[in-house]
C-alpha positions in Angstrom: -6.9 22.0 -2.2 -5.2 21.3 -5.5 -3.2 18.1 -4.8 -2.6 17.4 -8.5 0.5 19.6 -8.6 1.9 17.9 -5.6 4.7 15.5 -6.4 4.1 13.3 -3.3 2.6 9.9 -3.3 0.2 10.0 -0.2 -1.6 6.6 -0.3 -0.2 5.5 -3.7 2.6 2.9 -3.7 5.9 3.6 -5.3 6.2 1.7 -8.6 9.2 0.4 -10.5 9.6 3.7 -12.4 9.9 5.6 -9.1 13.3 4.1 -8.3 15.0 7.5 -8.1 12.4 8.8 -5.7 12.2 5.9 -3.2 14.3 6.3 -0.1 14.8 5.0 3.4 14.0 1.3 2.9 17.3 -0.2 1.6 17.7 -2.6 4.6 14.2 -4.0 4.1 14.7 -4.4 0.4 18.1 -6.0 0.8 16.6 -8.5 3.3 13.7 -9.3 1.1 15.9 -9.8 -2.0 18.3 -12.1 -0.1 15.5 -14.1 1.5 13.6 -14.6 -1.7 16.4 -16.8 -3.0 16.4 -19.0 0.1 12.8 -20.0 0.1 9.7 -20.4 -2.0 7.5 -18.4 0.4 8.0 -15.2 2.4 5.6 -13.4 4.8 6.1 -9.6 4.8 4.1 -7.8 7.5 3.8 -4.5 9.3 1.4 -1.8 10.3 -0.8 -0.1 7.8 0.9 2.7 6.0 4.6 1.6 6.5 5.1 1.1 2.7 5.0 -2.7 2.3 3.6 -2.5 -1.2 6.2 0.1 -2.2 9.0 -2.1 -0.9 7.9 -4.8 -3.3 6.7 -2.9 -6.3 9.6 -0.4 -6.3 12.4 -1.7 -4.1 12.3 -5.4 -4.9 11.2 -5.1 -8.5 14.2 -2.9 -9.3 16.6 -5.6 -8.0 15.6 -7.9 -10.9 16.3 -7.8 -14.6 13.1 -8.5 -16.7 14.2 -12.1 -17.6 14.4 -12.9 -13.9 11.1 -11.5 -12.7 7.5 -12.1 -13.6 5.5 -10.5 -10.9 1.8 -11.0 -10.5 0.0 -8.8 -7.8 -3.1 -10.5 -6.7 -5.9 -9.2 -4.4 -8.7 -11.3 -2.8 -11.6 -9.4 -4.4 -14.6 -11.8 -4.5 -12.5 -15.0 -4.0 -8.7 -15.2 -3.7 -8.6 -18.5 -5.5 -10.6 -17.2 -8.4 -8.5 -14.1 -8.5 -5.4 -16.2 -8.7 -6.8 -18.3 -11.6 -7.9 -15.2 -13.5 -4.5 -13.5 -13.1 -2.5 -16.6 -14.3 -4.8 -17.3 -17.2 -4.8 -13.7 -18.3 -1.0 -13.9 -18.5 -1.2 -17.2 -20.5 -3.6 -15.6 -23.0 -1.2 -12.7 -23.4 1.4 -15.2 -24.5 -0.9 -17.3 -26.6 -4.5 -16.2 -27.2 -5.5 -19.7 -28.4 -4.2 -21.4 -25.2 -6.5 -23.9 -23.5 -7.8 -23.1 -20.1 -6.1 -25.3 -17.4 -8.4 -26.3 -14.6 -5.6 -27.1 -12.2 -3.7 -24.0 -11.1 -0.4 -25.8 -11.0 -0.9 -26.9 -14.6 -1.7 -23.3 -15.5 1.5 -22.1 -13.8 3.5 -24.7 -15.5 2.1 -23.6 -18.9 2.8 -20.0 -18.1 6.4 -20.7 -17.2 6.9 -22.7 -20.4 5.6 -19.8 -22.5 8.1 -17.4 -20.9 10.8 -19.3 -19.1 10.8 -16.6 -16.4 10.5 -17.3 -12.7 7.0 -16.4 -11.4 6.4 -14.4 -8.3 2.9 -14.5 -6.9 2.4 -11.5 -4.7 -0.7 -11.5 -2.5 -1.1 -7.9 -1.5 -3.3 -6.9 1.5 -3.5 -10.6 2.3 -5.4 -9.8 5.5 -8.5 -9.5 3.4 -8.6 -13.3 3.2 -9.3 -13.3 6.9 -11.4 -10.2 7.1 -13.8 -11.2 4.3 -13.0 -14.7 3.3 -14.9 -17.9 3.9 -13.4 -21.0 5.6 -13.5 -23.1 2.4 -11.8 -20.3 0.4 -9.1 -20.0 3.1 -8.5 -23.7 3.2 -8.4 -24.0 -0.6 -5.8 -21.2 -0.8 -3.5 -22.8 1.8 -3.8 -26.1 0.1 -2.5 -24.4 -3.0 0.4 -22.8 -1.1 1.5 -26.2 0.2 1.3 -27.8 -3.3 3.5 -25.0 -4.6 6.0 -25.5 -1.8 6.2 -29.2 -2.5 6.5 -28.7 -6.3 9.5 -28.2 -8.5 7.8 -25.2 -10.3 9.9 -22.0 -10.4 7.1 -20.2 -8.6 7.5 -18.2 -5.4 4.9 -16.8 -3.1 5.0 -13.5 -1.2 2.3 -12.7 1.3 2.0 -9.1 2.3 -0.3 -8.2 5.2 -1.0 -6.0 8.2 0.6 -7.3 11.3 -2.5 -7.3 13.5 -3.9 -10.2 11.4 -0.8 -12.4 11.8 -2.4 -14.6 14.5 -5.0 -15.7 11.9 -2.3 -17.6 10.1 -1.8 -20.0 13.0 -5.0 -21.9 12.1 -3.3 -23.0 8.9 0.1 -24.2 10.2 -1.0 -27.8 10.0 -1.7 -27.3 6.3 1.5 -25.3 5.7 4.1 -26.2 8.5 6.7 -23.7 7.2 4.2 -20.8 7.1 6.2 -18.7 9.6 9.7 -19.8 8.7 10.6 -16.9 6.6 9.1 -13.6 7.7 10.1 -9.9 7.5 8.6 -7.2 9.7 8.5 -3.7 8.2 8.8 -1.1 11.0 7.6 2.5 11.0 10.2 5.0 10.0 12.6 6.3 12.6 15.0 9.2 12.7 17.6 7.9 10.3 15.0 6.7 7.8 13.2 10.0 7.9 16.3 12.0 7.3 17.2 9.9 4.3 13.7 10.2 2.8 13.5 14.0 3.4 16.9 14.7 1.9 16.4 12.3 -1.0 12.9 13.6 -1.8 14.1 17.2 -1.8 16.9 16.4 -4.2 14.6 14.3 -6.5 12.0 17.1 -6.7 14.4 20.1 -6.9 13.4 21.4 -3.5 16.0 23.5 -1.8 16.8 22.8 1.8 18.1 25.9 3.5 20.4 25.1 6.4 19.9 21.5 5.6 20.8 19.8 8.8 18.8 22.2 11.0 15.8 22.1 8.7 15.7 18.4 8.4 16.1 18.0 12.1 13.2 20.5 12.7 11.0 18.5 10.3 11.8 15.3 12.1 11.0 16.8 15.5 7.6 17.8 14.2 7.0 14.3 12.8 8.4 12.0 15.4 6.8 10.1 18.2 8.0 7.0 20.1 6.1 4.8 17.7 7.8 6.1 14.6 6.2 7.6 11.5 4.5 5.8 8.6 5.2 6.7 5.0 1.7 8.0 4.2 1.8 10.6 7.0 5.3 11.7 6.0 4.1 12.3 2.5 1.2 14.4 3.8 3.6 16.5 5.9 6.0 17.1 3.1 3.1 18.0 0.8 2.0 20.6 3.3 5.4 22.2 3.4 5.6 22.1 -0.4 2.2 23.8 -0.9 2.7 26.3 1.9 5.9 27.5 0.2 4.4 27.4 -3.2 1.6 29.7 -2.1 4.2 32.5 -1.4 5.9 32.2 -4.8 5.3 32.4 -8.5 5.1 29.1 -10.4 8.6 29.8 -11.8 10.3 30.1 -8.4 11.9 27.0 -6.9 10.3 25.5 -3.8 12.5 25.7 -0.6 12.1 24.3 2.9 13.6 26.3 5.8 13.2 26.6 9.6 10.6 29.4 9.4 8.4 27.3 7.0 8.7 24.3 9.2 7.7 26.3 12.3 4.8 27.8 10.4 3.4 24.4 9.3 3.8 23.0 12.8 3.5 19.4 14.1 2.2 16.4 12.2 -1.0 16.0 14.2 -2.0 19.6 13.2 -1.2 19.0 9.6 -3.2 15.8 9.5 -6.1 17.5 11.2 -6.1 20.4 8.8 -5.7 18.2 5.8 -8.7 16.1 6.7 -10.8 19.2 7.5 -10.0 20.8 4.2 -11.0 17.7 2.3 -14.2 17.1 4.2 -15.3 20.7 3.8 -14.7 20.5 0.1 -16.7 17.3 -0.2 -19.6 18.7 1.9 -19.7 21.7 -0.5 -19.8 19.4 -3.5 -22.6 17.2 -2.1 -24.5 20.0 -0.4 -24.9 17.5 2.5 -23.3 18.6 5.8 -21.9 15.8 8.0 -22.4 13.0 5.4 -18.8 12.7 4.3 -17.6 12.5 7.9 -20.2 9.9 8.8 -19.1 7.8 5.8 -15.4 8.1 6.7 -16.1 7.1 10.3 -17.9 4.0 9.0 -15.0 3.1 6.7 -12.0 3.4 9.0 -11.1 2.6 12.6 -9.8 5.0 15.2 -6.2 4.5 14.0 -7.1 5.2 10.4 -7.1 1.7 9.0 -9.8 0.0 7.0 -12.5 -1.7 9.0 -12.8 -5.5 9.0 -16.2 -5.3 7.4 -17.7 -5.8 3.9 -18.4 -2.6 2.0 -22.0 -3.7 1.3 -22.6 -4.2 5.0 -21.3 -0.7 5.7 -23.6 0.8 3.1 -26.6 -1.1 4.6 -25.6 0.1 8.1 -25.3 3.8 7.0 -28.7 3.6 5.2 -30.4 2.2 8.3 -28.7 4.2 11.0 -28.0 7.6 9.2 -30.3 7.5 6.2 -27.3 7.9 3.9 -28.0 6.5 0.5 -25.9 3.9 -1.3 -25.2 6.5 -4.0 -23.8 9.0 -1.5 -21.6 6.4 0.1 -20.2 5.3 -3.2 -19.6 9.0 -4.2 -17.8 9.6 -0.9 -15.6 6.5 -1.4 -14.7 7.6 -4.9 -13.8 11.1 -3.8 -11.9 9.9 -0.8 -9.7 8.0 -3.2 -9.3 10.9 -5.5 -8.5 13.2 -2.6 -6.0 10.6 -1.3 -7.7 10.4 2.1 -8.4 6.7 1.6 -8.0 4.0 -1.0 -11.1 2.6 -2.6 -12.0 -0.6 -0.9 -12.0 -2.7 -4.0 -8.8 -1.5 -5.6 
């Protein structure tokens, strides 16, 4: 399948430049923007795939003018505190390549602010990794840093973005940071009104014609919806299937259009997701010449609900080698291709 011609994001977050293509999250963005002026720390949480990163990178970022917003996205990687130091010092060196390294992180943040005089927003994305893979000392040191920021006069704000199933882990650190839960925003899965806004807005942004718009949008939503709502990633996969199915019938110069017949032909979301995964796994098996290996790797990487397992990648590689005799090289190739195919994000992104 050629996904390169598809305009849809799949697993990729919407960025600031995607402002005219990001729909359905105005309420969450409004809430986040208002709250961020009320406090120095916010906890943003929700299920995997609901679009938390897009709300920050696209929605929130576009509410600020450049002189008001210095955003720094930080992931745990080997150690969250080392990642924080590296991110801050990299920004300092951008401002002054001869600047001295500051051992204390608050001194470093003070220096960074004085070079730019722009408020600093430290955004810890996929923050659950600190609990999935972090050591106790690493966790304790990080929350000590958080409390120091909250007590300081520095123009620095902290935004923690994480999957909701890991919220309970924060309770162990309430003594260190008593206000940890005071300002929190839950991002829900998309429901009918959100879905309609996204479908209509996306169609307009990508010059997709909606024939009998109300009926067609309603039919798409009926094929998507369940009582738990729909996440942004699955919506993207479904719209992509409609797009490609219509494109197959036309020349490259004809406009893409969605209508009732196309929606009926494509069917329900569960079928689209199953077909999408089967296509990608078959393609990867053909590339590797190793039947069943991509599926074994995928099962090792994700849980039954399609989220990343709470396990170190190196341990997964060791387990696959021991249990399935799948080499480290094959696992790494599968992970790389899963990311390129937009089945799964690389674990160290």
